[in-house]
N, C-alpha and C positions, 0 to 999 in steps of 0.2 A: 409230499401231498399227492394223493391219487387224483387222476383226472378222468371223470366218467366219459368225457368226450374224447380226450386225447389218447387214452389207452385203448388200443385196438386189439381185441381178442381175435385170434386167427379164426377164419371162417371155416366151419366144418360142413361138408356136404352129406354127412351121415346124420339122419334125423335122430334127435335125442328123445327117448321115450319119457314122456311126462304126462301125468294125469291131471289136467287142468279141470277144475270144477266146471261142469256144464252150466250154461245159462238156463235159468228156470229150475235149477236144482238147489238143494240145501247147501249153504256155504259151510265148509269145514269149521268146526269150533276151534278156538285158539285161546291161549292165555300166556302171560309172560310178565316181565317187569318192564315198565315204561318210565320215561322221565316226563313228569307232568309238573309244570310250574317249578322246575328245578328240584323236584323231589322224586325219589324212586318209589314207585307204587305198583302193586299188582293190578293188572288190567286184563280183561277177558272179553270175548265176544258177547257174553251175557250182559255186560254193562250197556250194550247198545241195542238191546231188544226194544222194539217200538220206535226205532229211528232208522233212517237211511244212513249207511256207513260207506265211506270211501276208504279202502285199504290201499295205501300208496307204497308199494315196494320200490326200493332204490338200492343201488349196488354198494356205495361206500360212504362212510363219514369222511370228513376232511377232504372232499374232492372239489373240483372247480365247478362242475355242472350241477351236481345234486342240490347244493344249498339254494341255488336260484329257484328251482322248482319248489322246494319245501317252504322257503320264505314266502313265495307267492301264495301258496295254499294257506299258510299261517296268517298272512296279512289280510286275507279275504275270508277268514273263517266265519265272520259275522254273516256273510251272505249264505253260507252253507247252513248255519244254525237258523236263519230266518225261514228256511224251507225244511226244517226238521231233520237235518243231517249233520254228521260229524266226520272228521278226517283223522285217520291214524296212519302215521308214517312208520315203515318197518324196514330194517336192514339186519344183516347177520352180525353187525358190530355189537360189542358188549355194551352193557348199560353204562359202564364207566366211560367208554368212548363217546356215547351219546351225551353224557353229562359234560364231558370236556368240550365237546363241540358246541353245546348250547351255552357254555360259559365263556366261550371265545368270542370277542367282538367281531361283528360282521366285516369291519375293515381289515381284520387279520385273517379272514377266511372262515370265520365261525358263523354260527347261526344267530347268536345273540338271543334276544327274548323271543320265545316261540309260544304260540297259542294253541298248538296241536301237540298231542303226545308223540314221542319217539319211542317205539317199542323195540326191545332187543330180542332178536331171534338167533342167539349165539349158537344154539344146538341145531339150527337149520330146519327144525321140525315144521315151522309154519310155512316157510318157503317150499318145503317138500310137499306138504299137504295141499298147497295151492299150485303145485306143478311149475314153480317159477325159480327153482334153484339151479344156478349154473354149477353143476357138480364139480367141474374141473377147478374152478376158481373159488368155490365155496361162498359165493355171493348171490344175491337175488337179482333177477332180471328187472328191468324197468317196467314193472307190471302194475296194473290198476284194476281194482274190482269195485263195482258198485253193488252193494248188498241192501236189500229192502228191509222193511220193518218186521217182516216174518223171517228174516235171515235167509232169504233166497237170493241167489246170484242173478243179477239183472243185466250186468254189462261187464265185459272183460276186454282189456287191451294189454298187449305186450309189445313194447317198443324196442327197436334196436337201441343200443346203448347211447347213441349220439342223437336220439330224437326225444326232445322233452315233451311233457304232457301240457295240455291247455286247461287252465282253471275254468275259463269260460265254457269250454266244451263239456267238462265234467258237471258244471252247474246245469247246463242244458239237459244233460242226460237225466239228472236227478229230477228236474222239473218235469221231464217227459214221463218218467216213472210215476211221479205223483199224479200227473194228469190221468194216466191210464188207471191207476189204483182208485182214484176218486170218482171217475166217470165211467169206468168199465168199458171204454171204447178206444179205438185206435187213436194214437196221438197225431195231431195234425203236423204238417211241415211248417217250419217258420215259427213265429212267436206263439207262445202258449197263452191263450186267453180264456175263452169261455167254452163251455161244453158244445155250444152251437158250432164252433169252429171245427169240431171233430166229425160232423155229419159226413157220411160216406157216399151219399147219393152222387152219381156222376154229374147230374144236372146242376146240383148245388155247387160242386167244385168248379166246374167250368164257367159258371155264371159269376163266381166271386173271385176268380184268379185270372 
């Protein structure tokens, strides 16, 4: 069994040339076979037009760290859907590996029942297009993209392999994107409530904080 946290790739001081999609630019289109409700189905970026989308890249199936993240996102998918968003997890493993992982009980290191798709990027093309492929190991970095309803990249993070992602933070980012899209103004710090909270006048800010 692989361990996303325990396996330490050697640190390279030579920058790797990667073309990561720029924030506020169009997200690269993608398509592939995903496991959805234990069925192999074609899935593409076009399926998510009109929704916010979280692309959740991870290194390995059958690892110790990766399932914890994926299960957390899956278990809280209702919160994402409540704000008009979906989550798709992607690795360079095969669709058969995804299926095996999802049909393995959680107590045995599997994912068990999942409410989000697991997309296979076995030819590495999606990871390459998003600039998150570890060329030496042939796996994706622990990267996350938030893409809006017009399929524009709004947020990007790429973590070291031993740093997990926060579901709460991703939900906050999507809510912030929605706030800006709906009100056309700068998102306030802290809780997202009404348009009034986004007023940018200095006097308003200092009198209410």
